[in-house]
MIVOFI-66782 format. One record per residue: residue number from 0; residue in one letter; x, y negated, z of N, C-alpha, C in turn. Coordinates in steps of 0.02 Angstrom, whole numbers, plus 32768, in hexadecimal, padded with zeros to 4 digits. Layout:
N
(atom NUM, 'A', (X, Y, Z), (X, Y, Z), (X, Y, Z)) ...
This chain:
240
(atom 0, 'M', (6E7E, 0CF9, C032), (6E7A, 0D04, C07A), (6E70, 0CC1, C09D)) (atom 1, 'T', (6E42, 0CBE, C0CC), (6E36, 0C80, C0EF), (6E70, 0C6E, C11C)) (atom 2, 'A', (6E7A, 0C2C, C126), (6EB2, 0C15, C14F), (6EAC, 0C31, C195)) (atom 3, 'G', (6EE4, 0C48, C1B0), (6EE5, 0C61, C1F4), (6ECD, 0CA9, C1FB)) (atom 4, 'T', (6EBC, 0CCA, C1C4), (6EA4, 0D0F, C1C7), (6EDA, 0D3E, C1AD)) (atom 5, 'N', (6EF1, 0D6D, C1D8), (6F20, 0DA0, C1C1), (6EFA, 0DD5, C19A)) (atom 6, 'R', (6F1C, 0DF0, C167), (6EF9, 0E21, C13E), (6EE5, 0E5E, C168)) (atom 7, 'S', (6F0B, 0E6F, C19B), (6EFA, 0EA8, C1C5), (6EBA, 0E9D, C1EC)) (atom 8, 'E', (6EA4, 0E5D, C1F3), (6E67, 0E4E, C217), (6E29, 0E54, C1EA)) (atom 9, 'L', (6E33, 0E57, C1A9), (6DFB, 0E5E, C17B), (6DDE, 0EA4, C17F)) (atom 10, 'P', (6D9C, 0EAB, C174), (6D7E, 0EEF, C177), (6D98, 0F1B, C13F)) (atom 11, 'K', (6D9F, 0F5A, C14E), (6DB5, 0F8A, C11B), (6D7D, 0F98, C0EA)) (atom 12, 'R', (6D90, 0FA5, C0AC), (6D5E, 0FBA, C07B), (6D43, 0FFE, C091)) (atom 13, 'F', (6D01, 1003, C096), (6CE0, 103E, C0B2), (6CB7, 1064, C07E)) (atom 14, 'Y', (6CBB, 1051, C03F), (6C90, 106D, C00B), (6CBA, 1083, BFCF)) (atom 15, 'Q', (6C9E, 10AF, BFA7), (6CBF, 10C6, BF6B), (6CA1, 10A9, BF2C)) (atom 16, 'T', (6C5F, 10A5, BF28), (6C3E, 108F, BEEB), (6C15, 1050, BEF6)) (atom 17, 'V', (6C12, 1027, BEC0), (6BE9, 0FEA, BEC0), (6BBA, 0FEE, BE84)) (atom 18, 'T', (6B7A, 0FE9, BE90), (6B49, 0FED, BE5A), (6B14, 0FB7, BE64)) (atom 19, 'L', (6AEE, 0FAB, BE2E), (6AB7, 0F7B, BE30), (6A75, 0FA1, BE34)) (atom 20, 'A', (6A44, 0F81, BE53), (6A00, 0F9E, BE55), (69CE, 0F66, BE4F)) (atom 21, 'E', (6997, 0F72, BE2C), (6962, 0F41, BE29), (6941, 0F3C, BE6D)) (atom 22, 'A', (6936, 0EFE, BE83), (6917, 0EF2, BEC4), (68DC, 0EC3, BEB9)) (atom 23, 'A', (68B8, 0EB6, BEEF), (6880, 0E88, BEEA), (6899, 0E43, BED4)) (atom 24, 'G', (6883, 0E2D, BE9A), (6896, 0DEB, BE82), (68DB, 0DE7, BE65)) (atom 25, 'G', (68FC, 0E20, BE59), (693F, 0E1B, BE3C), (6967, 0E5A, BE43)) (atom 26, 'F', (69A6, 0E53, BE5A), (69D5, 0E8A, BE5B), (69FB, 0E8A, BE9D)) (atom 27, 'S', (6A0B, 0EC5, BEB4), (6A32, 0ECC, BEF1), (6A71, 0EF5, BEE3)) (atom 28, 'I', (6AA0, 0EF2, BF11), (6AE0, 0F17, BF0C), (6ADD, 0F53, BF3B)) (atom 29, 'L', (6AF0, 0F8D, BF21), (6AF3, 0FC9, BF49), (6B3B, 0FDF, BF52)) (atom 30, 'L', (6B4D, 0FED, BF90), (6B8F, 1009, BFA0), (6B84, 1051, BFB5)) (atom 31, 'D', (6B9E, 107F, BF8C), (6B91, 10C7, BF97), (6B45, 10D4, BF9D)) (atom 32, 'G', (6B1F, 10B0, BF75), (6AD7, 10BA, BF74), (6AAF, 1095, BFA8)) (atom 33, 'R', (6AD1, 1070, BFD4), (6AAF, 104D, C00A), (6AAF, 1001, BFFB)) (atom 34, 'P', (6A76, 0FDF, C004), (6A73, 0F98, BFF5), (6A9E, 0F6E, C024)) (atom 35, 'V', (6ABD, 0F3A, C009), (6AE6, 0F0C, C031), (6AB9, 0EDB, C056)) (atom 36, 'K', (6ACD, 0ECA, C092), (6AA9, 0E98, C0BA), (6AD5, 0E5A, C0C2)) (atom 37, 'T', (6AB5, 0E21, C0CC), (6ADA, 0DE4, C0DD), (6AF2, 0DEA, C126)) (atom 38, 'P', (6B1E, 0DBD, C13C), (6B32, 0DC0, C183), (6AF7, 0DBD, C1B3)) (atom 39, 'G', (6AC0, 0D9B, C19E), (6A85, 0D97, C1C8), (6A55, 0DD0, C1BE)) (atom 40, 'R', (6A6C, 0E04, C19B), (6A46, 0E42, C191), (6A0B, 0E3A, C162)) (atom 41, 'R', (6A0E, 0E09, C134), (69DB, 0E04, C101), (69F4, 0E28, C0C2)) (atom 42, 'P', (69C6, 0E40, C098), (69DC, 0E61, C05B), (6A03, 0E32, C02D)) (atom 43, 'L', (6A3B, 0E49, C014), (6A64, 0E21, BFE6), (6A4A, 0E2F, BF9F)) (atom 44, 'A', (6A1F, 0E02, BF87), (6A00, 0E0B, BF45), (69FF, 0DC8, BF21)) (atom 45, 'V', (6A03, 0DCB, BEDF), (6A05, 0D8F, BEB5), (69D3, 0D97, BE7C)) (atom 46, 'P', (69BB, 0D5F, BE61), (6989, 0D63, BE2C), (69A5, 0D71, BDE6)) (atom 47, 'L', (69E6, 0D66, BDDC), (6A04, 0D6B, BD9A), (6A33, 0DA6, BD95)) (atom 48, 'R', (6A30, 0DCB, BD5D), (6A5D, 0E03, BD53), (6AA6, 0DEB, BD4F)) (atom 49, 'D', (6AB2, 0DB2, BD2E), (6AF7, 0D99, BD29), (6B14, 0D8D, BD6E)) (atom 50, 'A', (6AEC, 0D72, BD9B), (6B04, 0D65, BDDF), (6B10, 0DA8, BE03)) (atom 51, 'A', (6AE4, 0DD8, BDF9), (6AEC, 0E19, BE18), (6B2B, 0E3C, BDFF)) (atom 52, 'E', (6B38, 0E36, BDBF), (6B74, 0E55, BDA3), (6BB3, 0E34, BDBF)) (atom 53, 'T', (6BB0, 0DF2, BDC9), (6BE9, 0DCF, BDE8), (6BF3, 0DE6, BE30)) (atom 54, 'L', (6BBC, 0DED, BE54), (6BC0, 0E08, BE98), (6BE0, 0E4D, BE99)) (atom 55, 'A', (6BC7, 0E78, BE6D), (6BE1, 0EBC, BE6B), (6C2B, 0EBD, BE5B)) (atom 56, 'A', (6C41, 0E92, BE2E), (6C88, 0E8F, BE1C), (6CB2, 0E79, BE57)) (atom 57, 'E', (6C98, 0E4B, BE7F), (6CBD, 0E35, BEBB), (6CC6, 0E6F, BEEC)) (atom 58, 'W', (6C90, 0E94, BEF8), (6C95, 0ECC, BF28), (6CC1, 0F03, BF0C)) (atom 59, 'E', (6CBE, 0F0E, BECB), (6CE8, 0F42, BEAD), (6D32, 0F2E, BEAF)) (atom 60, 'A', (6D40, 0EED, BEAB), (6D85, 0ED6, BEA9), (6DA9, 0EDA, BEEC)) (atom 61, 'Q', (6D83, 0EE4, BF23), (6DA3, 0EE9, BF64), (6DCA, 0F2A, BF68)) (atom 62, 'R', (6E04, 0F27, BF86), (6E2F, 0F62, BF8A), (6E2B, 0F80, BFD0)) (atom 63, 'E', (6E63, 0F82, BFF3), (6E64, 0FA1, C035), (6E3B, 0F7A, C067)) (atom 64, 'R', (6E3D, 0F37, C061), (6E19, 0F0A, C08E), (6DE7, 0EE0, C067)) (atom 65, 'I', (6DB1, 0ECC, C089), (6D7E, 0EA1, C06B), (6D8E, 0E59, C07E)) (atom 66, 'D', (6D9F, 0E30, C04D), (6DB4, 0DEB, C059), (6D7E, 0DBA, C040)) (atom 67, 'P', (6D56, 0D9E, C06D), (6D21, 0D6F, C057), (6D3B, 0D33, C031)) (atom 68, 'A', (6D79, 0D20, C03C), (6D95, 0CE6, C019), (6D9A, 0CF3, BFCE)) (atom 69, 'R', (6D9A, 0D32, BFBB), (6D9E, 0D45, BF75), (6D5A, 0D5A, BF58)) (atom 70, 'M', (6D25, 0D45, BF7A), (6CE1, 0D59, BF66), (6CB4, 0D1B, BF63)) (atom 71, 'P', (6CC1, 0CEC, BF36), (6C9A, 0CAD, BF36), (6C50, 0CB6, BF27)) (atom 72, 'M', (6C3E, 0CE6, BEFC), (6BF7, 0CF1, BEEE), (6BD4, 0D0D, BF2C)) (atom 73, 'T', (6BF4, 0D3B, BF4E), (6BD6, 0D58, BF8A), (6BCC, 0D22, BFBF)) (atom 74, 'R', (6BFD, 0CF6, BFC8), (6BF5, 0CC0, BFF9), (6BBB, 0C92, BFE6)) (atom 75, 'L', (6BB6, 0C80, BFA6), (6B81, 0C54, BF91), (6B3D, 0C74, BF9B)) (atom 76, 'V', (6B36, 0CB3, BF88), (6AF5, 0CD6, BF8F), (6AE3, 0CDE, BFD9)) (atom 77, 'N', (6B13, 0CEF, C003), (6B04, 0CF4, C04B), (6AEA, 0CB1, C065)) (atom 78, 'T', (6B09, 0C7A, C050), (6AF4, 0C38, C067), (6AAD, 0C29, C051)) (atom 79, 'V', (6A9D, 0C39, C011), (6A5A, 0C2C, BFF8), (6A26, 0C53, C01F)) (atom 80, 'I', (6A32, 0C93, C027), (6A01, 0CBF, C047), (69F6, 0CAD, C090)) (atom 81, 'E', (6A2C, 0C9C, C0B3), (6A26, 0C91, C0FB), (6A18, 0C49, C10E)) (atom 82, 'A', (6A2E, 0C18, C0E5), (6A29, 0BD3, C0FB), (6A02, 0BA5, C0CC)) (atom 83, 'I', (69F0, 0BBC, C091), (69D1, 0B8E, C060), (698D, 0BA8, C048)) (atom 84, 'A', (6987, 0BE8, C03C), (694B, 0C04, C01C), (690B, 0BF2, C041)) (atom 85, 'D', (690C, 0BF2, C083), (68CF, 0BE4, C0A9), (68B8, 0B9C, C0A0)) (atom 86, 'D', (68E6, 0B6E, C094), (68D4, 0B27, C08B), (690C, 0B04, C064)) (atom 87, 'P', (6909, 0B06, C020), (693E, 0AE9, BFF8), (693C, 0A9D, BFF2)) (atom 88, 'V', (6905, 0A7D, C009), (68FD, 0A35, BFFF), (6935, 0A0C, C01E)) (atom 89, 'P', (694B, 0A19, C05D), (6982, 09F1, C078), (69C2, 09F3, C04E)) (atom 90, 'V', (69D1, 0A2B, C031), (6A0D, 0A30, C007), (6A03, 0A08, BFC7)) (atom 91, 'R', (69C8, 0A0D, BFAA), (69B9, 09E6, BF6E), (69BC, 099B, BF7E)) (atom 92, 'D', (69A1, 0987, BFB7), (69A3, 0941, BFCB), (69EB, 0929, BFD4)) (atom 93, 'D', (6A17, 0955, BFEC), (6A5D, 0942, BFF5), (6A7E, 0933, BFB2)) (atom 94, 'I', (6A6D, 0958, BF7E), (6A86, 0949, BF3B), (6A6C, 0904, BF26)) (atom 95, 'G', (6A2D, 08F7, BF36), (6A10, 08B7, BF24), (6A32, 087C, BF45)) (atom 96, 'R', (6A4C, 0887, BF81), (6A72, 0852, BFA3), (6AB9, 084C, BF87)) (atom 97, 'Y', (6AD5, 0884, BF73), (6B1A, 0886, BF5B), (6B23, 0858, BF1F)) (atom 98, 'V', (6AF0, 0855, BEF4), (6AF6, 082E, BEB6), (6B01, 07E4, BEC3)) (atom 99, 'E', (6AF2, 07CD, BEFF), (6AFC, 0787, BF0F), (6B46, 0774, BF0C)) (atom 100, 'T', (6B72, 07A4, BF16), (6BBB, 0796, BF15), (6BDD, 07C5, BEE4)) (atom 101, 'D', (6BBE, 07D0, BEAB), (6BD7, 0800, BE7A), (6C1C, 07ED, BE61)) (atom 102, 'L', (6C46, 081F, BE57), (6C8A, 0815, BE3D), (6C8C, 07EA, BDFF)) (atom 103, 'L', (6C5C, 07F3, BDD2), (6C5F, 07D3, BD90), (6C56, 0787, BD94)) (atom 104, 'F', (6C3F, 076E, BDCD), (6C34, 0726, BDD4), (6C73, 0700, BDE6)) (atom 105, 'Y', (6CA6, 0722, BDFF), (6CE1, 0701, BE1B), (6D1D, 070A, BDED)) (atom 106, 'R', (6D33, 06D3, BDD1), (6D65, 06D4, BD9C), (6DA7, 06B6, BDB2)) (atom 107, 'A', (6DDC, 06CD, BD91), (6E1F, 06B2, BD9D), (6E26, 066E, BD7A)) (atom 108, 'G', (6E46, 063F, BD9D), (6E55, 05FF, BD7D), (6E95, 0604, BD54)) (atom 109, 'S', (6EC1, 0630, BD6A), (6F01, 063C, BD47), (6F1A, 0681, BD5C)) (atom 110, 'P', (6F45, 069F, BD35), (6F5E, 0688, BCF4), (6F27, 068A, BCBE)) (atom 111, 'E', (6F30, 0663, BC8B), (6EFD, 065D, BC58), (6EEF, 069F, BC35)) (atom 112, 'R', (6F22, 06C8, BC2C), (6F17, 0708, BC0A), (6EE7, 0735, BC32)) (atom 113, 'L', (6EEC, 0733, BC74), (6EBE, 075A, BC9E), (6E78, 073C, BC9A)) (atom 114, 'A', (6E74, 06FA, BC9D), (6E32, 06D9, BC99), (6E11, 06E9, BC56)) (atom 115, 'Q', (6E39, 06EA, BC21), (6E1E, 06F9, BBDF), (6E06, 0741, BBDC)) (atom 116, 'R', (6E2C, 076F, BBFA), (6E17, 07B5, BBFA), (6DD5, 07BD, BC1F)) (atom 117, 'Q', (6DCE, 079A, BC57), (6D8F, 079D, BC7C), (6D56, 0784, BC51)) (atom 118, 'R', (6D61, 074C, BC2E), (6D2C, 0732, BC04), (6D19, 0764, BBCD)) (atom 119, 'E', (6D4B, 0780, BBAD), (6D3F, 07AC, BB75), (6D1B, 07EC, BB8A)) (atom 120, 'R', (6D2B, 0805, BBC5), (6D10, 0847, BBD9), (6CD5, 0842, BC09)) (atom 121, 'W', (6CD2, 080E, BC32), (6C9A, 0808, BC61), (6C5F, 07E1, BC45)) (atom 122, 'D', (6C6C, 07AF, BC1C), (6C35, 0786, BC03), (6C00, 07AD, BBDC)) (atom 123, 'P', (6C13, 07E0, BBB5), (6BDE, 0807, BB93), (6BAD, 0827, BBC2)) (atom 124, 'I', (6BC2, 083A, BBFF), (6B94, 0857, BC2F), (6B65, 0821, BC4A)) (atom 125, 'L', (6B7F, 07E5, BC55), (6B53, 07AE, BC6A), (6B22, 079B, BC33)) (atom 126, 'D', (6B39, 079E, BBF5), (6B0B, 0791, BBBD), (6AD4, 07C6, BBBB)) (atom 127, 'W', (6AE7, 0805, BBC6), (6AB6, 083B, BBC8), (6A83, 082F, BC00)) (atom 128, 'A', (6A9B, 081A, BC3B), (6A6E, 080C, BC73), (6A3E, 07D4, BC62)) (atom 129, 'K', (6A57, 07A0, BC42), (6A2C, 0767, BC30), (69F6, 077D, BBFE)) (atom 130, 'D', (6A09, 07A4, BBCC), (69DA, 07BB, BB9A), (69AB, 07F0, BBB5)) (atom 131, 'S', (69C4, 0819, BBE3), (699E, 0853, BBFA), (696B, 0842, BC2F)) (atom 132, 'F', (697F, 0819, BC61), (694F, 0808, BC95), (6951, 07BF, BCAA)) (atom 133, 'G', (696B, 0795, BC7D), (696B, 074D, BC8A), (699B, 0737, BCC0)) (atom 134, 'G', (69D0, 075D, BCCA), (69FF, 074D, BCFF), (6A35, 071D, BCE8)) (atom 135, 'R', (6A2D, 06DE, BCF5), (6A61, 06AC, BCE8), (6A87, 06A0, BD29)) (atom 136, 'F', (6AC6, 06B3, BD2A), (6AEC, 06AF, BD68), (6B21, 0679, BD65)) (atom 137, 'V', (6B33, 0660, BD9F), (6B64, 062A, BDA6), (6BA9, 0648, BDB1)) (atom 138, 'L', (6BDB, 0630, BD8D), (6C20, 0648, BD94), (6C49, 0617, BDBD)) (atom 139, 'A', (6C7D, 0631, BDDD), (6CA8, 0606, BE06), (6CEF, 0620, BE02)) (atom 140, 'E', (6D1F, 05F2, BE0B), (6D65, 0606, BE10), (6D75, 0617, BE59)) (atom 141, 'G', (6D9E, 0649, BE62), (6DB3, 065B, BEA6), (6D80, 0688, BEC8)) (atom 142, 'V', (6D81, 0686, BF0B), (6D57, 06B3, BF32), (6D24, 068F, BF5E)) (atom 143, 'M', (6D21, 064D, BF5A), (6CF0, 0628, BF81), (6CAA, 0639, BF69)) (atom 144, 'H', (6C7C, 0646, BF98), (6C38, 065B, BF87), (6C15, 0626, BF5D)) (atom 145, 'V', (6BF1, 063D, BF2A), (6BC8, 0611, BF01), (6B81, 062E, BF01)) (atom 146, 'A', (6B51, 0603, BF11), (6B0B, 061A, BF14), (6AF1, 0626, BECD)) (atom 147, 'Q', (6ACC, 065C, BEC5), (6AAF, 066F, BE85), (6A66, 0657, BE80)) (atom 148, 'P', (6A4E, 0649, BE44), (6A09, 0633, BE3C), (69D8, 0668, BE57)) (atom 149, 'P', (69A9, 0654, BE81), (6979, 0684, BE9C), (6955, 06AC, BE66)) (atom 150, 'A', (6944, 068B, BE2F), (6920, 06AF, BDFA), (694A, 06E7, BDDC)) (atom 151, 'S', (698B, 06DC, BDD7), (69B7, 070F, BDBB), (69BE, 074A, BDEA)) (atom 152, 'L', (69C4, 073A, BE2B), (69C8, 0770, BE5C), (6987, 0798, BE5D)) (atom 153, 'E', (694F, 0775, BE59), (690F, 0798, BE58), (6907, 07C2, BE1A)) (atom 154, 'G', (6921, 07AA, BDE1), (691F, 07D1, BDA4), (6945, 0812, BDAB)) (atom 155, 'F', (697F, 080F, BDCA), (69A7, 084B, BDD6), (6981, 087A, BE04)) (atom 156, 'R', (6967, 085F, BE3B), (6946, 0889, BE6D), (6906, 08A9, BE52)) (atom 157, 'S', (68E4, 0885, BE27), (68A7, 08A1, BE08), (68BA, 08DC, BDDC)) (atom 158, 'R', (68F2, 08D5, BDB8), (6909, 090C, BD8E), (691E, 0947, BDB9)) (atom 159, 'L', (6940, 0939, BDF0), (6957, 096C, BE1E), (691C, 0991, BE3E)) (atom 160, 'A', (68E6, 096D, BE4B), (68AC, 098B, BE6C), (688B, 09C2, BE43)) (atom 161, 'K', (689B, 09C6, BE03), (687F, 09FA, BDDA), (68A0, 0A3E, BDE6)) (atom 162, 'I', (68D8, 0A3D, BE09), (68FD, 0A7B, BE18), (68E7, 0A95, BE5C)) (atom 163, 'N', (68C8, 0ACE, BE5C), (68AC, 0AEA, BE9A), (68CE, 0B2B, BEB1)) (atom 164, 'D', (68EE, 0B4E, BE82), (690C, 0B8E, BE93), (6946, 0B83, BEC3)) (atom 165, 'P', (6947, 0BA4, BEFD), (697C, 0B98, BF2E), (69C1, 0BAB, BF15)) (atom 166, 'F', (69C7, 0BDD, BEE9), (6A08, 0BEE, BECF), (6A23, 0BB7, BEA1)) (atom 167, 'R', (69F7, 0B9A, BE78), (6A0D, 0B64, BE4C), (6A1E, 0B26, BE74)) (atom 168, 'I', (69F6, 0B18, BEA8), (6A04, 0ADE, BED2), (6A47, 0AE6, BEF5)) (atom 169, 'A', (6A54, 0B21, BF11), (6A94, 0B2D, BF32), (6ACD, 0B28, BF01)) (atom 170, 'A', (6AC3, 0B43, BEC5), (6AF8, 0B40, BE92), (6B06, 0AF8, BE7E)) (atom 171, 'M', (6AD1, 0AD0, BE77), (6ADA, 0A89, BE66), (6B00, 0A65, BE9E)) (atom 172, 'H', (6AEF, 0A74, BEDC), (6B11, 0A54, BF15), (6B5B, 0A67, BF15)) (atom 173, 'Q', (6B69, 0AA6, BF08), (6BAF, 0ABC, BF06), (6BD4, 0A9A, BECD)) (atom 174, 'A', (6BB5, 0A96, BE93), (6BD5, 0A74, BE5A), (6BE0, 0A2A, BE69)) (atom 175, 'T', (6BB0, 0A0C, BE8C), (6BB6, 09C5, BE9D), (6BF3, 09B8, BECA)) (atom 176, 'T', (6BF9, 09E0, BEFF), (6C30, 09D5, BF2D), (6C74, 09E7, BF0E)) (atom 177, 'L', (6C75, 0A17, BEE1), (6CB4, 0A2C, BEC2), (6CCC, 09F9, BE8F)) (atom 178, 'T', (6C9E, 09D8, BE6C), (6CB2, 09A7, BE39), (6CB0, 095F, BE53)) (atom 179, 'G', (6C8E, 0954, BE8B), (6C85, 0910, BEA4), (6C4E, 08EA, BE80)) (atom 180, 'S', (6C25, 090D, BE5A), (6BF4, 08EB, BE30), (6BB3, 0912, BE2C)) (atom 181, 'A', (6B7D, 08F3, BE45), (6B3B, 0911, BE3D), (6B24, 090C, BDF5)) (atom 182, 'L', (6B3A, 08D9, BDD1), (6B29, 08D2, BD8B), (6B47, 090B, BD61)) (atom 183, 'L', (6B84, 091D, BD70), (6BA3, 0955, BD4C), (6B7E, 0996, BD5B)) (atom 184, 'A', (6B6B, 099F, BD9A), (6B47, 09DC, BDAC), (6B04, 09E0, BD88)) (atom 185, 'L', (6AE0, 09A8, BD84), (6AA0, 09A7, BD60), (6AAC, 09B4, BD16)) (atom 186, 'A', (6AE2, 0999, BCFA), (6AF1, 09A3, BCB4), (6AFD, 09ED, BCA5)) (atom 187, 'V', (6B1C, 0A10, BCD4), (6B25, 0A59, BCCB), (6AE2, 0A7C, BCD0)) (atom 188, 'A', (6ABA, 0A6A, BD02), (6A79, 0A8A, BD0C), (6A4B, 0A80, BCD0)) (atom 189, 'E', (6A51, 0A48, BCAE), (6A25, 0A39, BC76), (6A44, 0A4B, BC32)) (atom 190, 'G', (6A7E, 0A6A, BC33), (6A9C, 0A82, BBF5), (6AC3, 0A4D, BBCE)) (atom 191, 'R', (6ACF, 0A13, BBED), (6AF5, 09DF, BBCB), (6B40, 09EF, BBCB)) (atom 192, 'L', (6B57, 0A10, BC00), (6B9E, 0A22, BC07), (6BA4, 0A6B, BC1B)) (atom 193, 'S', (6BDC, 0A8A, BC09), (6BEE, 0ACB, BC25), (6C10, 0ABF, BC68)) (atom 194, 'A', (6C17, 0AF4, BC8F), (6C39, 0AEE, BCCF), (6C81, 0AD7, BCC5)) (atom 195, 'E', (6CA2, 0AF1, BC92), (6CE7, 0ADE, BC85), (6CED, 0A94, BC73)) (atom 196, 'E', (6CBE, 0A7B, BC4A), (6CBF, 0A34, BC38), (6CB4, 0A08, BC75)) (atom 197, 'A', (6C83, 0A1A, BC9F), (6C76, 09F2, BCDB), (6CB1, 09F4, BD0A)) (atom 198, 'W', (6CD0, 0A2E, BD10), (6D0C, 0A35, BD3B), (6D44, 0A06, BD23)) (atom 199, 'S', (6D4F, 0A06, BCE2), (6D83, 09DB, BCC6), (6D74, 0991, BCD3)) (atom 200, 'L', (6D35, 097D, BCCA), (6D23, 0937, BCD5), (6D29, 0925, BD1F)) (atom 201, 'G', (6D17, 0953, BD4B), (6D1B, 0946, BD92), (6D62, 0943, BDAC)) (atom 202, 'H', (6D91, 095E, BD86), (6DD7, 095E, BD9B), (6E03, 0934, BD6D)) (atom 203, 'L', (6DE4, 0904, BD4C), (6E09, 08DA, BD1D), (6E41, 08B5, BD40)) (atom 204, 'D', (6E33, 0896, BD79), (6E66, 0870, BD9D), (6E9E, 089E, BDB6)) (atom 205, 'E', (6E8A, 08D8, BDD0), (6EBC, 0908, BDE9), (6EE8, 0920, BDB0)) (atom 206, 'D', (6ECB, 092E, BD77), (6EF2, 0944, BD3E), (6F22, 090E, BD25)) (atom 207, 'W', (6F0B, 08CF, BD2A), (6F37, 0897, BD18), (6F75, 0897, BD45)) (atom 208, 'N', (6F6B, 089F, BD85), (6FA3, 089F, BDB4), (6FD2, 08DA, BDA8)) (atom 209, 'I', (6FB5, 0913, BD96), (6FDF, 094D, BD87), (700A, 093F, BD4A)) (atom 210, 'E', (6FEC, 091E, BD18), (7013, 090C, BCDC), (704D, 08DF, BCED)) (atom 211, 'Q', (7043, 08B3, BD1E), (7077, 0882, BD2F), (70AC, 08A0, BD5D)) (atom 212, 'W', (7097, 08CA, BD8C), (70C4, 08DE, BDC2), (70CF, 0929, BDC7)) (atom 213, 'G', (70A9, 0950, BDA1), (70AF, 0998, BDA4), (707E, 09B6, BDD6)) (atom 214, 'A', (7078, 09F8, BDD4), (7048, 0A1B, BDFF), (7069, 0A36, BE3D)) (atom 215, 'D', (7045, 0A35, BE74), (705B, 0A53, BEB3), (7040, 0A9A, BEB5)) (atom 216, 'E', (706A, 0AC9, BEC8), (7057, 0B10, BEC5), (701C, 0B1F, BEF3)) (atom 217, 'E', (701E, 0B06, BF31), (6FE8, 0B14, BF60), (6FA7, 0AF2, BF49)) (atom 218, 'A', (6FAD, 0AB5, BF30), (6F72, 0A92, BF17), (6F55, 0AB6, BEDB)) (atom 219, 'A', (6F7F, 0AD2, BEB1), (6F67, 0AF7, BE77), (6F42, 0B36, BE8D)) (atom 220, 'A', (6F5A, 0B56, BEC1), (6F39, 0B92, BEDA), (6EF4, 0B81, BEF6)) (atom 221, 'R', (6EF0, 0B4A, BF1C), (6EB0, 0B34, BF38), (6E80, 0B22, BEFF)) (atom 222, 'R', (6E9B, 0B01, BECD), (6E70, 0AEF, BE94), (6E56, 0B2D, BE71)) (atom 223, 'G', (6E7F, 0B60, BE6A), (6E69, 0B9D, BE4B), (6E2F, 0BBD, BE72)) (atom 224, 'Q', (6E33, 0BBC, BEB4), (6DFD, 0BD8, BEDD), (6DBE, 0BAF, BED5)) (atom 225, 'R', (6DC5, 0B6D, BED1), (6D8B, 0B41, BECA), (6D6C, 0B4A, BE84)) (atom 226, 'W', (6D95, 0B57, BE51), (6D79, 0B64, BE0F), (6D4E, 0BA3, BE10)) (atom 227, 'E', (6D63, 0BD6, BE34), (6D3B, 0C12, BE39), (6CF8, 0C03, BE5A)) (atom 228, 'E', (6CF7, 0BD6, BE8A), (6CB7, 0BC1, BEA8), (6C8C, 0B9C, BE76)) (atom 229, 'M', (6CAA, 0B75, BE4B), (6C85, 0B52, BE17), (6C6A, 0B85, BDE4)) (atom 230, 'R', (6C92, 0BB4, BDD3), (6C7F, 0BE6, BDA1), (6C42, 0C0E, BDB8)) (atom 231, 'V', (6C41, 0C23, BDF7), (6C09, 0C4B, BE0E), (6BCA, 0C20, BE16)) (atom 232, 'A', (6BD3, 0BE1, BE29), (6B99, 0BB4, BE2C), (6B79, 0BAD, BDE8)) (atom 233, 'A', (6BA2, 0BA9, BDB4), (6B89, 0BA0, BD71), (6B60, 0BDC, BD58)) (atom 234, 'V', (6B6A, 0C16, BD75), (6B42, 0C51, BD63), (6AF8, 0C43, BD70)) (atom 235, 'F', (6AE9, 0C22, BDA8), (6AA3, 0C13, BDB9), (6A89, 0BD8, BD92)) (atom 236, 'L', (6AB6, 0BB1, BD74), (6AA0, 0B78, BD4C), (6A9C, 0B89, BD02)) (atom 237, 'G', (6AB0, 0BC6, BCF1), (6AAA, 0BDC, BCAC), (6ADF, 0BC1, BC7E)) (atom 238, 'R', (6B16, 0BA6, BC9A), (6B4B, 0B89, BC71), (6B90, 0B9F, BC89)) (atom 239, 'P', (6B9F, 0BE0, BC89), (6BE2, 0BF6, BCA0), (6C19, 0BE1, BC71)) 
């Protein structure tokens, strides 16, 4: 449930059955035989059956009230159809800018065990980037900005430019913001990592702190919701 929203304010479930139907270019969701529309009244349709099945499961899982906070695939698809599909280039360009301050470039100076864990788990992705598209990146301790070699940034952006499907671009953008790393998102899109592996790498520092101090219940709940957003993004990247 979204913050500040009472459950009584959520719309009541108005349908009995949820089914899939083939649509132009993919699959749509039918509620009691009627196609679902986005908030902007566009057809809610996706190109992949896996994504459609995830959509259908979300609508089927709603009980007395329809809670959008518990429907991450529906939210993502609505965003793509209404705000990205007509022109996905700005979103793709945003990923290209994000890599300038990628999580994997900024390392802990101490404690040494954390720094070592970062080296052991993050460096293989940087090695993959170097071998895959010539991306040699500069590392720094702390959070002060470090400029990256223009050739490496261009190598990443050239690779990114090969992705044109708006659903994949949106999924990559979502994975980037959830992990803090455009490199991890690209690694998922290109089959180098699974969504779970990228999630773990993107939360390495957070997991370290949990090991030292324990988990906060509210933070764990928020993390669980964000993982569901990562999971549905990975459906469009082919690496759930």
